[in-house]
VEXRO-588289 format. One record per residue: residue number from 1; residue in three letters; z, y, x of N, C-alpha, C, O in turn. Coordinates in Angstrom, 3 decimals. Layout:
+------+------+----------+----------+----------+----------+----------+----------+----------+----------+----------+----------+----------+----------+
: resi : resn :      n.Z :      n.Y :      n.X :     ca.Z :     ca.Y :     ca.X :      c.Z :      c.Y :      c.X :      o.Z :      o.Y :      o.X :
+------+------+----------+----------+----------+----------+----------+----------+----------+----------+----------+----------+----------+----------+
:  NUM :  ala :        Z :        Y :        X :        Z :        Y :        X :        Z :        Y :        X :        Z :        Y :        X :
...
+------+------+----------+----------+----------+----------+----------+----------+----------+----------+----------+----------+----------+----------+
end
This chain:
+------+------+----------+----------+----------+----------+----------+----------+----------+----------+----------+----------+----------+----------+
: resi : resn :      n.Z :      n.Y :      n.X :     ca.Z :     ca.Y :     ca.X :      c.Z :      c.Y :      c.X :      o.Z :      o.Y :      o.X :
+------+------+----------+----------+----------+----------+----------+----------+----------+----------+----------+----------+----------+----------+
:    1 :  unk :   94.275 : -112.793 :  -95.212 :   94.675 : -110.933 :  -95.495 :   94.422 : -110.624 :  -94.428 :   94.173 : -111.331 :  -93.451 :
:    2 :  unk :   94.488 : -109.069 :  -94.579 :   93.802 : -108.007 :  -93.549 :   94.623 : -107.484 :  -93.191 :   95.274 : -106.900 :  -94.058 :
:    3 :  unk :   95.022 : -107.381 :  -91.989 :   95.962 : -106.284 :  -90.901 :   95.551 : -105.133 :  -90.972 :   94.322 : -105.051 :  -90.966 :
:    4 :  unk :   96.167 : -104.084 :  -91.047 :   95.286 : -102.842 :  -91.097 :   94.951 : -102.491 :  -89.087 :   94.252 : -101.582 :  -88.638 :
:    5 :  unk :   95.647 : -103.454 :  -88.352 :   95.886 : -102.908 :  -86.901 :   94.246 : -103.674 :  -86.476 :   93.468 : -103.332 :  -85.585 :
:    6 :  unk :   94.131 : -104.670 :  -87.366 :   92.777 : -105.356 :  -87.315 :   91.529 : -104.784 :  -87.733 :   90.562 : -105.278 :  -87.153 :
:    7 :  unk :   91.249 : -103.827 :  -88.626 :   90.500 : -103.376 :  -89.463 :   89.739 : -101.693 :  -88.599 :   88.757 : -100.990 :  -88.836 :
:    8 :  unk :   90.568 : -101.673 :  -87.831 :   90.016 : -100.372 :  -87.298 :   88.547 :  -99.938 :  -87.557 :   88.097 :  -98.991 :  -88.202 :
:    9 :  unk :   87.750 : -101.239 :  -86.634 :   86.376 : -100.909 :  -86.757 :   85.767 : -100.666 :  -88.389 :   84.765 :  -99.992 :  -88.628 :
:   10 :  unk :   86.582 : -101.351 :  -89.409 :   85.631 : -101.340 :  -90.412 :   86.866 :  -99.903 :  -91.195 :   86.842 : -100.021 :  -92.420 :
:   11 :  unk :   87.187 :  -99.503 :  -91.041 :   87.616 :  -98.075 :  -91.349 :   87.290 :  -97.181 :  -92.734 :   87.923 :  -96.589 :  -93.608 :
:   12 :  unk :   85.872 :  -97.469 :  -92.368 :   85.514 :  -96.221 :  -93.538 :   85.295 :  -96.971 :  -94.471 :   85.282 :  -96.393 :  -95.558 :
:   13 :  unk :   85.054 :  -98.402 :  -94.506 :   85.033 :  -99.201 :  -95.930 :   85.873 :  -99.217 :  -96.570 :   85.819 :  -99.293 :  -97.798 :
:   14 :  unk :   87.713 :  -99.092 :  -95.323 :   89.260 :  -99.199 :  -96.431 :   89.369 :  -98.495 :  -96.528 :   89.934 :  -98.348 :  -97.612 :
:   15 :  unk :   89.163 :  -97.363 :  -95.936 :   89.731 :  -96.009 :  -96.922 :   89.745 :  -95.918 :  -98.148 :   90.647 :  -95.408 :  -98.813 :
:   16 :  unk :   88.444 :  -96.555 :  -98.672 :   88.231 :  -95.986 : -100.304 :   89.316 :  -97.091 : -101.400 :   89.575 :  -96.861 : -102.582 :
:   17 :  unk :   89.805 :  -98.298 : -100.570 :   90.710 :  -99.369 : -100.977 :   92.004 :  -98.293 : -100.766 :   92.982 :  -98.367 : -101.510 :
:   18 :  unk :   91.962 :  -97.800 : -100.234 :   94.014 :  -97.106 :  -99.542 :   93.661 :  -96.077 : -100.558 :   94.515 :  -95.867 : -101.419 :
:   19 :  unk :   92.092 :  -95.119 : -100.627 :   92.273 :  -94.334 : -101.811 :   92.962 :  -94.539 : -103.138 :   93.824 :  -93.887 : -103.727 :
:   20 :  unk :   92.359 :  -95.570 : -103.400 :   92.772 :  -96.261 : -104.811 :   93.944 :  -96.804 : -105.032 :   94.323 :  -96.888 : -106.200 :
:   21 :  unk :   94.904 :  -97.366 : -103.798 :   96.186 :  -97.195 : -103.410 :   97.005 :  -96.195 : -103.860 :   97.808 :  -96.123 : -104.790 :
:   22 :  unk :   96.597 :  -95.351 : -102.911 :   97.845 :  -94.137 : -102.697 :   96.639 :  -92.989 : -102.890 :   95.781 :  -92.811 : -102.025 :
:   23 :  unk :   96.689 :  -92.295 : -104.045 :   95.591 :  -91.693 : -104.312 :   95.903 :  -90.202 : -103.810 :   95.020 :  -89.397 : -103.513 :
:   24 :  unk :   97.438 :  -89.914 : -103.749 :   97.818 :  -88.915 : -102.941 :   97.432 :  -88.332 : -101.781 :   97.674 :  -87.169 : -101.459 :
:   25 :  unk :   96.539 :  -89.533 : -100.844 :   96.418 :  -89.375 :  -99.540 :   95.266 :  -88.280 :  -99.601 :   94.850 :  -88.090 : -100.744 :
:   26 :  unk :   94.821 :  -87.718 :  -98.859 :   93.922 :  -86.669 :  -98.709 :   92.729 :  -87.831 :  -97.775 :   93.126 :  -88.918 :  -97.356 :
:   27 :  unk :   91.551 :  -87.437 :  -97.618 :   90.876 :  -87.530 :  -96.365 :   91.117 :  -87.525 :  -95.016 :   90.885 :  -88.477 :  -94.271 :
:   28 :  unk :   91.748 :  -86.086 :  -94.570 :   92.541 :  -85.851 :  -93.386 :   93.633 :  -86.960 :  -92.958 :   93.966 :  -87.292 :  -91.820 :
:   29 :  unk :   94.122 :  -87.465 :  -94.288 :   95.144 :  -88.222 :  -94.312 :   94.859 :  -89.492 :  -93.481 :   95.507 :  -89.844 :  -92.495 :
:   30 :  unk :   93.890 :  -90.074 :  -93.969 :   93.174 :  -90.844 :  -93.300 :   92.602 :  -91.136 :  -92.729 :   92.446 :  -92.343 :  -92.542 :
:   31 :  unk :   92.027 :  -90.349 :  -92.186 :   91.464 :  -90.131 :  -90.578 :   92.982 :  -90.025 :  -89.900 :   93.319 :  -91.092 :  -89.388 :
:   32 :  unk :   93.531 :  -89.431 :  -89.840 :   94.737 :  -89.533 :  -89.235 :   95.093 :  -90.612 :  -88.818 :   95.255 :  -90.827 :  -87.617 :
:   33 :  unk :   95.286 :  -91.521 :  -89.779 :   96.308 :  -93.027 :  -89.848 :   95.001 :  -94.050 :  -89.141 :   95.394 :  -95.046 :  -88.534 :
:   34 :  unk :   93.442 :  -93.803 :  -89.220 :   92.522 :  -94.496 :  -88.570 :   93.163 :  -95.890 :  -88.435 :   93.264 :  -96.176 :  -87.243 :
:   35 :  unk :   93.547 :  -96.679 :  -89.102 :   93.941 :  -98.147 :  -88.687 :   95.118 :  -98.213 :  -88.155 :   95.488 :  -99.327 :  -87.784 :
:   36 :  unk :   96.174 :  -96.864 :  -87.939 :   97.571 :  -96.982 :  -87.551 :   98.538 :  -97.325 :  -88.632 :   98.754 :  -96.444 :  -89.464 :
:   37 :  unk :   99.281 :  -98.698 :  -88.775 :  100.261 :  -98.281 :  -89.550 :  101.059 :  -97.801 :  -89.760 :  101.458 :  -97.711 :  -90.921 :
:   38 :  unk :  101.775 :  -97.178 :  -88.586 :  102.725 :  -96.391 :  -88.350 :  102.436 :  -95.138 :  -89.040 :  103.221 :  -94.662 :  -89.860 :
:   39 :  unk :  101.049 :  -94.459 :  -88.647 :  100.909 :  -93.521 :  -89.013 :  100.872 :  -93.241 :  -90.514 :  101.427 :  -92.270 :  -91.029 :
:   40 :  unk :   99.925 :  -94.497 :  -91.411 :   99.664 :  -94.231 :  -92.542 :  101.316 :  -94.823 :  -93.106 :  101.666 :  -94.924 :  -94.282 :
:   41 :  unk :  101.707 :  -94.980 :  -92.521 :  103.738 :  -95.215 :  -93.396 :  103.794 :  -93.546 :  -93.568 :  103.561 :  -92.943 :  -94.615 :
:   42 :  unk :  104.161 :  -92.952 :  -92.278 :  104.240 :  -91.577 :  -92.493 :  103.550 :  -90.860 :  -93.177 :  104.333 :  -90.038 :  -93.653 :
:   43 :  unk :  102.588 :  -90.658 :  -93.518 :  101.325 :  -90.233 :  -94.856 :  101.959 :  -90.163 :  -95.693 :  102.503 :  -89.190 :  -96.215 :
:   44 :  unk :  101.965 :  -91.449 :  -95.979 :  102.796 :  -92.167 :  -97.359 :  104.075 :  -91.432 :  -97.662 :  104.154 :  -90.711 :  -98.657 :
:   45 :  unk :  104.956 :  -91.579 :  -96.928 :  105.987 :  -90.824 :  -96.792 :  105.994 :  -89.409 :  -96.995 :  106.585 :  -89.010 :  -97.998 :
:   46 :  unk :  105.531 :  -88.694 :  -96.352 :  105.007 :  -87.175 :  -96.855 :  104.866 :  -87.249 :  -98.241 :  105.764 :  -87.048 :  -99.059 :
:   47 :  unk :  103.918 :  -87.489 :  -98.434 :  102.939 :  -87.627 :  -99.928 :  103.986 :  -87.931 : -101.220 :  104.315 :  -87.106 : -102.073 :
:   48 :  unk :  104.226 :  -88.711 : -101.171 :  105.404 :  -89.970 : -102.157 :  106.649 :  -89.723 : -101.967 :  107.353 :  -90.246 : -102.830 :
:   49 :  unk :  107.265 :  -89.078 : -101.109 :  108.635 :  -88.869 : -100.469 :  109.809 :  -89.825 : -100.952 :  110.837 :  -89.710 : -101.619 :
:   50 :  unk :  108.880 :  -91.193 : -100.024 :  110.048 :  -92.390 :  -99.628 :  110.320 :  -92.372 :  -98.877 :  110.092 :  -91.380 :  -98.185 :
:   51 :  unk :  111.179 :  -93.671 :  -98.277 :  111.417 :  -93.859 :  -97.089 :  110.574 :  -94.307 :  -96.055 :  109.616 :  -94.990 :  -96.419 :
:   52 :  unk :  110.721 :  -94.053 :  -94.672 :  109.659 :  -94.963 :  -93.969 :  109.732 :  -96.680 :  -94.544 :  108.762 :  -97.251 :  -95.042 :
:   53 :  unk :  110.870 :  -97.210 :  -94.378 :  110.712 :  -98.407 :  -94.664 :  110.496 :  -99.191 :  -95.869 :  110.485 : -100.419 :  -95.953 :
:   54 :  unk :  110.312 :  -98.271 :  -96.859 :  109.990 :  -98.354 :  -98.567 :  108.174 :  -98.383 :  -97.757 :  107.634 :  -99.471 :  -97.559 :
:   55 :  unk :  107.466 :  -97.062 :  -97.388 :  106.291 :  -96.916 :  -97.245 :  105.384 :  -98.208 :  -96.337 :  104.158 :  -98.324 :  -96.331 :
:   56 :  unk :  106.406 :  -99.121 :  -95.585 :  105.490 : -100.033 :  -94.613 :  105.825 : -101.326 :  -95.743 :  105.146 : -102.352 :  -95.723 :
:   57 :  unk :  106.587 : -101.192 :  -96.396 :  106.599 : -102.592 :  -97.011 :  105.777 : -101.999 :  -98.391 :  105.990 : -102.863 :  -99.241 :
:   58 :  unk :  105.083 : -101.113 :  -98.898 :  104.249 : -101.043 :  -99.482 :  102.724 : -101.074 :  -98.921 :  101.729 : -101.333 :  -99.597 :
:   59 :  unk :  102.760 : -100.727 :  -97.416 :  101.504 : -100.955 :  -96.866 :  101.344 : -102.780 :  -96.370 :  100.271 : -103.379 :  -96.294 :
:   60 :  unk :  102.521 : -103.285 :  -96.131 :  102.128 : -105.111 :  -96.032 :  101.809 : -105.793 :  -97.417 :  101.008 : -106.710 :  -97.603 :
:   61 :  unk :  102.560 : -105.191 :  -98.303 :  102.233 : -105.543 :  -99.378 :  100.574 : -105.312 :  -99.981 :   99.951 : -106.169 : -100.609 :
:   62 :  unk :  100.083 : -103.999 :  -99.630 :   98.847 : -103.780 :  -99.863 :   98.036 : -104.736 :  -99.223 :   97.166 : -105.351 :  -99.841 :
:   63 :  unk :   98.304 : -104.931 :  -97.811 :   97.484 : -106.205 :  -96.544 :   97.617 : -107.428 :  -97.403 :   96.704 : -108.252 :  -97.343 :
:   64 :  unk :   98.829 : -107.694 :  -98.341 :   98.987 : -108.749 :  -98.368 :   97.537 : -109.123 :  -99.384 :   96.780 : -110.090 :  -99.296 :
:   65 :  unk :   97.509 : -108.010 : -100.304 :   96.548 : -108.160 : -101.512 :   94.639 : -108.376 : -100.738 :   93.607 : -108.916 : -101.135 :
:   66 :  unk :   95.086 : -107.539 :  -99.403 :   93.329 : -107.672 :  -99.719 :   93.155 : -108.337 :  -98.283 :   92.040 : -108.683 :  -97.894 :
+------+------+----------+----------+----------+----------+----------+----------+----------+----------+----------+----------+----------+----------+
end
């Protein structure tokens, strides 16, 4: 299982997989998050209109699959 906190160094490769999961995220969103689960959750929350807890859960599920 990949953990966002552990993959900051591989961020360029991971961005594509994140964009497939959350297509509404922009390149700027992903650069802002750059490996930070909290920042990514905030951007998912903004773009998809979900609660922060839901965004964090989605990220955890994504991490478990990758």
